[in-house]
C-alpha positions in Angstrom: -227.4 67.6 126.8 -225.5 67.8 123.6 -223.3 65.1 122.2 -220.4 65.9 119.9 -218.1 63.3 118.4 -219.8 60.6 120.5 -219.1 62.4 123.8 -221.3 64.3 126.2 -220.1 67.9 126.2 -222.1 68.9 129.3 -223.6 71.9 127.3 -227.3 72.5 127.0 -226.9 74.1 123.6 -228.5 72.0 120.9 -226.8 71.7 117.5 -230.1 73.1 116.0 -229.8 76.3 118.0 -226.2 76.7 117.1 -226.6 76.3 113.3 -229.7 78.5 113.3 -227.7 81.2 115.2 -224.8 80.9 112.8 -227.1 81.1 109.8 -229.1 84.1 111.0 -226.1 86.0 112.2 -224.2 85.4 109.0 -227.2 86.3 106.9 -227.4 89.6 108.6 -223.7 90.4 108.1 -223.8 89.4 104.4 -227.0 91.5 103.9 -225.0 94.4 105.2 -222.1 93.6 102.9 -224.2 93.0 99.8 -226.3 96.1 100.0 -223.1 98.1 99.9 -221.9 96.0 96.9 -225.2 96.5 95.1 -225.2 100.2 95.8 -221.6 100.4 94.5 -222.7 98.9 91.2 -225.9 100.9 90.8 -225.9 104.2 92.6 -222.6 105.2 94.3 -220.8 106.4 91.2 -223.3 109.3 90.7 -223.7 110.1 94.4 -220.1 110.0 95.6 -218.0 110.3 92.3 -220.2 112.7 90.2 -217.2 114.5 88.6 -215.9 111.2 87.0 -216.6 109.9 83.6 -219.0 106.9 83.8 -216.3 104.3 83.4 -214.0 106.0 85.9 -216.9 106.5 88.3 -217.8 102.8 88.2 -214.1 101.9 88.8 -213.8 104.3 91.7 -217.0 103.0 93.2 -215.8 99.4 92.9 -212.5 100.5 94.4 -214.4 101.6 97.6 -216.1 98.2 97.5 -212.7 96.5 97.3 -211.5 98.3 100.4 -213.8 96.1 102.4 -211.9 93.1 101.2 -208.5 94.6 102.1 -209.8 95.0 105.7 -211.1 91.5 105.9 -207.8 89.7 106.5 -207.0 92.3 109.2 -210.4 91.4 110.8 -209.5 87.7 110.4 -206.2 88.3 112.2 -207.6 90.4 115.0 -210.7 88.4 115.8 -209.0 85.1 115.0 -206.4 85.9 117.6 -209.0 86.7 120.3 -211.3 83.9 119.1 -208.5 81.4 119.7 -207.6 83.0 123.1 -210.9 84.2 124.5 -213.5 82.2 122.7 -215.7 82.0 119.5 -218.9 83.4 121.0 -217.6 86.8 122.2 -216.1 87.5 118.8 -219.4 86.7 117.0 -221.2 89.3 119.1 -218.5 91.9 118.6 -218.3 91.5 114.8 -222.0 91.7 114.4 -222.1 95.0 116.2 -219.2 96.5 114.2 -220.8 95.5 110.9 -224.2 96.6 111.8 -223.3 100.1 113.1 -221.1 100.8 110.0 -223.9 99.7 107.7 -226.5 101.9 109.4 -224.1 104.9 109.2 -223.7 104.5 105.4 -227.5 105.0 105.2 -227.0 108.4 107.0 -224.0 109.5 105.0 -224.2 112.8 103.1 -223.3 112.7 99.4 -220.6 114.5 97.4 -223.0 117.3 96.6 -223.5 118.0 100.3 -220.0 117.7 101.9 -217.6 117.3 98.9 -214.6 115.1 99.2 -215.5 114.1 102.7 -218.3 112.0 101.4 -216.2 109.3 99.6 -213.6 109.5 102.4 -216.2 108.6 105.0 -217.6 106.0 102.7 -214.2 104.3 102.6 -213.9 104.5 106.4 -217.3 102.8 106.9 -216.4 100.2 104.3 -213.2 99.4 106.2 -215.2 98.8 109.3 -217.6 96.5 107.4 -214.6 94.6 106.2 -213.1 94.3 109.7 -216.4 92.9 111.0 -217.0 90.5 108.2 -213.3 89.3 108.3 -213.8 88.1 111.9 -217.4 86.9 111.5 -217.0 84.1 109.0 -214.4 82.1 111.0 -216.4 82.3 114.2 -219.7 81.4 112.7 -218.3 78.4 110.8 -216.3 77.1 113.9 -219.3 77.3 116.2 -221.3 75.1 113.7 -218.5 72.7 112.9 -217.1 72.3 116.5 -220.6 71.6 117.9 -221.2 68.9 115.2 -221.1 65.1 115.3 -218.3 63.8 113.1 -220.5 62.6 110.3 -222.5 65.9 110.0 -219.7 68.5 110.0 -220.1 69.2 106.3 -223.8 69.7 106.5 -223.8 71.7 109.7 -220.8 73.8 108.6 -222.7 74.8 105.5 -225.3 76.7 107.5 -223.2 79.8 107.9 -222.4 79.5 104.1 -226.2 79.6 103.5 -226.1 83.0 105.1 -224.4 84.3 102.0 -227.2 83.6 99.5 -229.8 84.5 102.1 -228.1 87.8 102.7 -227.9 88.3 98.9 -231.6 87.6 98.6 -232.4 90.1 101.3 -230.0 92.7 99.9 -230.8 92.5 96.3 -234.5 92.1 97.1 -234.4 95.3 99.2 -232.7 97.1 96.4 -235.1 95.7 93.8 -237.9 97.1 95.8 -236.5 100.6 96.4 -235.1 100.9 92.9 -238.7 100.6 91.6 -239.5 103.9 93.2 -240.4 106.4 90.4 -238.7 109.7 89.6 -235.7 110.9 91.6 -236.8 109.5 94.9 -234.5 106.4 94.6 -231.4 108.6 94.1 -232.5 111.1 96.8 -233.5 108.8 99.6 -234.7 105.4 98.4 -231.2 103.8 98.3 -230.7 104.6 102.0 -233.6 102.5 103.2 -231.9 99.0 103.0 -228.9 100.4 105.0 -231.2 101.9 107.7 -233.3 98.7 108.0 -230.1 96.8 109.0 -230.4 98.1 112.5 -233.5 95.9 113.1 -231.7 92.8 111.8 -228.7 93.5 114.1 -231.0 93.5 117.1 -232.4 90.1 116.1 -229.0 88.7 115.5 -227.6 89.8 118.9 -230.6 88.3 120.7 -230.1 84.9 119.1 -226.3 84.8 119.4 -226.3 85.8 123.1 -228.4 82.7 123.8 -225.8 80.0 122.6 -222.9 78.5 124.5 -219.2 78.4 123.7 -217.8 75.8 121.3 -217.1 72.5 123.1 -213.8 72.1 121.2 -212.5 75.5 122.4 -213.9 74.9 125.9 -211.8 71.7 126.1 -208.7 73.6 125.2 -209.4 76.4 127.7 -210.0 73.9 130.5 -206.6 72.2 129.7 -204.9 75.7 129.8 -203.2 75.1 126.4 -204.6 78.0 124.4 -202.2 79.4 121.8 -200.1 82.3 123.1 -199.8 83.9 119.7 -202.3 82.2 117.4 -201.4 84.0 114.2 -197.7 83.2 114.7 -198.4 79.6 115.8 -200.6 78.9 112.8 -197.7 79.7 110.5 -195.4 77.6 112.6 -197.7 74.6 112.5 -199.8 74.8 109.3 -198.0 77.1 106.8 -198.8 74.8 103.8 -202.5 74.7 104.8 -202.8 78.4 105.0 -201.4 78.8 101.5 -203.7 76.0 100.1 -206.8 77.7 101.6 -205.8 80.9 99.9 -205.1 79.3 96.5 -208.2 77.1 96.6 -210.5 80.0 97.5 -209.3 82.7 95.0 -211.0 81.3 91.9 -214.3 80.6 93.6 -214.4 84.1 95.1 -213.7 85.6 91.7 -216.4 83.7 89.9 -219.0 84.4 92.6 -218.5 88.2 92.3 -218.6 88.0 88.6 -221.9 86.2 88.7 -223.4 88.3 91.5 -221.9 91.8 91.3 -220.2 92.5 87.9 -223.1 91.0 86.2 -225.3 93.8 87.4 -223.1 96.4 85.7 -222.7 94.2 82.6 -226.4 93.9 82.1 -227.4 97.5 82.8 -224.4 99.4 81.4 -222.9 97.2 78.7 -226.2 95.6 77.4 -228.4 98.6 78.2 -231.1 96.4 79.9 -233.1 97.5 83.0 -231.1 97.4 86.2 -233.9 95.4 87.9 -233.3 92.4 85.6 -229.9 91.7 87.1 -231.2 92.1 90.6 -234.1 89.7 89.9 -231.8 87.1 88.4 -229.4 87.2 91.3 -232.2 87.1 93.8 -233.8 84.0 92.2 -230.5 82.2 92.0 -229.5 83.0 95.5 -232.9 81.8 96.8 -232.3 78.4 95.1 -228.7 78.3 96.4 -230.0 78.4 100.0 -231.2 74.8 99.4 -228.4 73.5 97.1 -225.6 74.6 99.5 -226.5 72.1 102.2 -227.3 69.4 99.7 -223.7 69.5 98.3 -222.2 69.9 101.7 -224.1 66.8 102.9 -222.7 64.9 99.9 -219.2 65.8 101.1 -219.9 64.0 104.4 -220.4 60.8 102.4 -217.8 61.0 99.5 -215.2 63.5 101.0 -214.5 67.2 100.6 -212.0 67.1 97.8 -214.1 65.4 95.1 -217.0 67.8 95.6 -214.7 70.8 95.7 -212.7 69.9 92.6 -215.8 69.0 90.6 -217.4 72.4 91.5 -214.4 74.4 90.6 -214.1 72.6 87.2 -217.8 73.3 86.5 -217.4 77.0 87.3 -214.3 77.3 85.1 -216.2 75.9 82.2 -219.6 77.6 82.8 -218.1 81.1 82.7 -218.1 81.0 78.9 -221.8 80.0 78.2 -222.6 82.4 81.1 -221.6 85.4 79.0 -223.0 83.9 75.8 -226.4 83.7 77.5 -226.1 87.3 78.9 -225.3 88.6 75.4 -228.6 87.2 74.0 -230.4 90.0 76.0 -233.1 87.5 76.7 -234.4 87.9 80.2 -235.2 84.2 80.6 -231.7 83.1 79.4 -230.0 85.7 81.6 -231.8 84.4 84.7 -230.9 80.8 83.6 -227.2 81.7 83.3 -227.1 83.2 86.8 -229.2 80.3 88.4 -226.9 77.6 87.0 -223.7 79.5 88.0 -224.7 80.3 91.5 -227.1 77.5 92.6 -225.2 74.7 91.1 -221.5 75.6 90.4 -220.9 78.0 93.3 -223.1 76.0 95.8 -221.1 72.8 95.1 -217.9 74.5 96.2 -219.1 77.0 98.8 -221.2 74.6 100.8 -218.2 72.3 101.3 -215.5 74.9 102.0 -216.5 75.7 105.5 -215.9 72.3 107.0 -212.9 71.6 104.8 -211.1 74.8 105.9 -212.0 74.3 109.6 -210.7 70.7 109.5 -207.4 71.7 108.0 -206.3 73.3 111.3 -206.1 72.2 115.0 -208.5 73.7 117.6 -205.8 76.0 119.1 -205.3 78.0 115.9 -208.4 77.0 113.9 -210.1 80.4 114.1 -206.9 82.2 113.0 -205.9 79.7 110.3 -209.3 79.3 108.6 -210.1 83.0 108.8 -206.7 84.3 107.6 -206.6 81.9 104.6 -210.2 82.6 103.6 -210.0 86.4 103.9 -206.6 86.7 102.2 -208.1 85.0 99.2 -210.7 87.8 99.1 -208.1 90.4 98.4 -206.8 88.5 95.3 -210.3 87.2 94.4 -213.5 89.0 95.1 -211.9 92.4 95.7 -210.4 92.6 92.3 -212.9 90.6 90.3 -215.3 93.5 89.3 -212.4 95.9 88.7 -210.5 93.4 86.5 -213.6 92.4 84.7 -214.6 96.1 84.0 -211.0 96.8 82.7 -210.8 93.7 80.5 -214.2 94.5 78.9 -213.2 98.1 78.3 -209.9 96.9 76.7 -211.4 94.3 74.4 -215.0 95.3 74.0 -216.1 91.8 74.9 -216.2 89.2 77.7 -213.8 86.7 76.3 -210.8 87.6 78.4 -213.0 87.7 81.5 -213.8 84.1 80.8 -210.1 83.2 80.5 -209.3 85.1 83.7 -212.0 83.1 85.7 -211.0 79.8 84.1 -207.3 80.1 85.0 -208.1 80.9 88.6 -210.6 78.0 88.9 -207.8 75.8 87.7 -205.6 77.1 90.5 -208.4 76.2 93.0 -208.5 72.7 91.6 -204.7 72.2 92.0 -204.7 73.5 95.6 -207.6 71.3 96.7 -205.8 68.3 95.0 -202.6 69.1 97.0 -204.5 69.3 100.4 -205.3 66.4 102.6 -208.7 64.8 102.7 -210.3 65.9 106.0 -213.9 64.6 106.3 -213.0 61.7 108.6 -210.4 63.6 110.6 -210.9 63.8 114.4 -210.9 67.6 115.1 -210.4 67.0 118.8 -207.1 65.1 118.3 -203.9 67.2 118.4 -201.7 67.0 115.3 -198.0 66.1 115.9 -196.9 69.6 115.2 -199.3 71.0 117.7 -198.1 68.6 120.5 -194.6 69.7 119.8 -195.5 73.3 120.0 -197.4 72.8 123.3 -194.4 71.0 124.7 -192.1 73.8 123.7 -194.3 76.4 125.3 -194.5 74.4 128.5 
């Protein structure tokens, strides 16, 4: 039997099985998301926006990429609502299916040359579906890991879904690095489709694993007491309005810097510096592979010293590193470019990202935890990652250099530091205990 928070939950699901299921499922979903992101940087401009000038085509391609971020808060609201009313597990299965089917269909999509304007329209529709699935996925995966955990391991166990991001990035960029090495026109004709079509095999694996785990013990306790939130998205704003805003503010800068390091860098290296496109993919793949191991290390540290010190230190590091990051890229040295990305992702980003999962989950009570954590996290994506490559491309075009991009990142990292400072420390909080505002709401609802 499993023990959580010192109590026997009566569930046969081990924490090892839960975190592995969260990791594998999240890896698959982020693989799907990142192969689209990589394609948007490398191939979609010429396939779906061929009549545009190169800069305009790149911006249009990144705009379809940004659509996925716009859909993520809606996915967070929809699946957060049902995750807080029906349960975490059912939502994880549903989001995996939505994401996987949409990604597979991108691999079958005709290009602009074949069906004209319908090609980018259908691309946007499928990207919306990807965003909906991912918007609901993150909260459920994190909560399953955190809510199954003993109190002194929530940071470490909550980081397993976060490890799915670099793992998905390794798989996605690795797949594109492999197919982009195809000679001649084969990559443009069919090679880029292979990573999308292969996702169907990963989805089958993810479903098999997720169907084998049990519901979160924290949610099971709420369901047994009959005190589920009637309208979770409304209740979270009634009980935790400040925390929702702090999650959004603390996340924006980190999201921006990640997509500068992992996405915009691909365009910067290949288009602005005229270097081989494989160089950027190799740099990101190496850095992401290392980050799989540094994420749990920093998250485990947060179980000992607290969430806030680790988060603020990581945000400060990222806000400073952005300047030497571009200096190293501009050397055009392959070794220094790879070093710049490794330090940015596997140290700076890992320090923050590994700790965010448990921190955001602990900021909300069980009855609205899925809605609160998901909504805050995904709203930040609209102002953060969705705009980052577009803003960076525009700033470089306006100034001819990366200086303003660095200022843009540094200011938003400062916002993250301020928001974390204003939030409560949560690493010793009892996530099974109702907060006063929740008890009041339960009493009002009878």
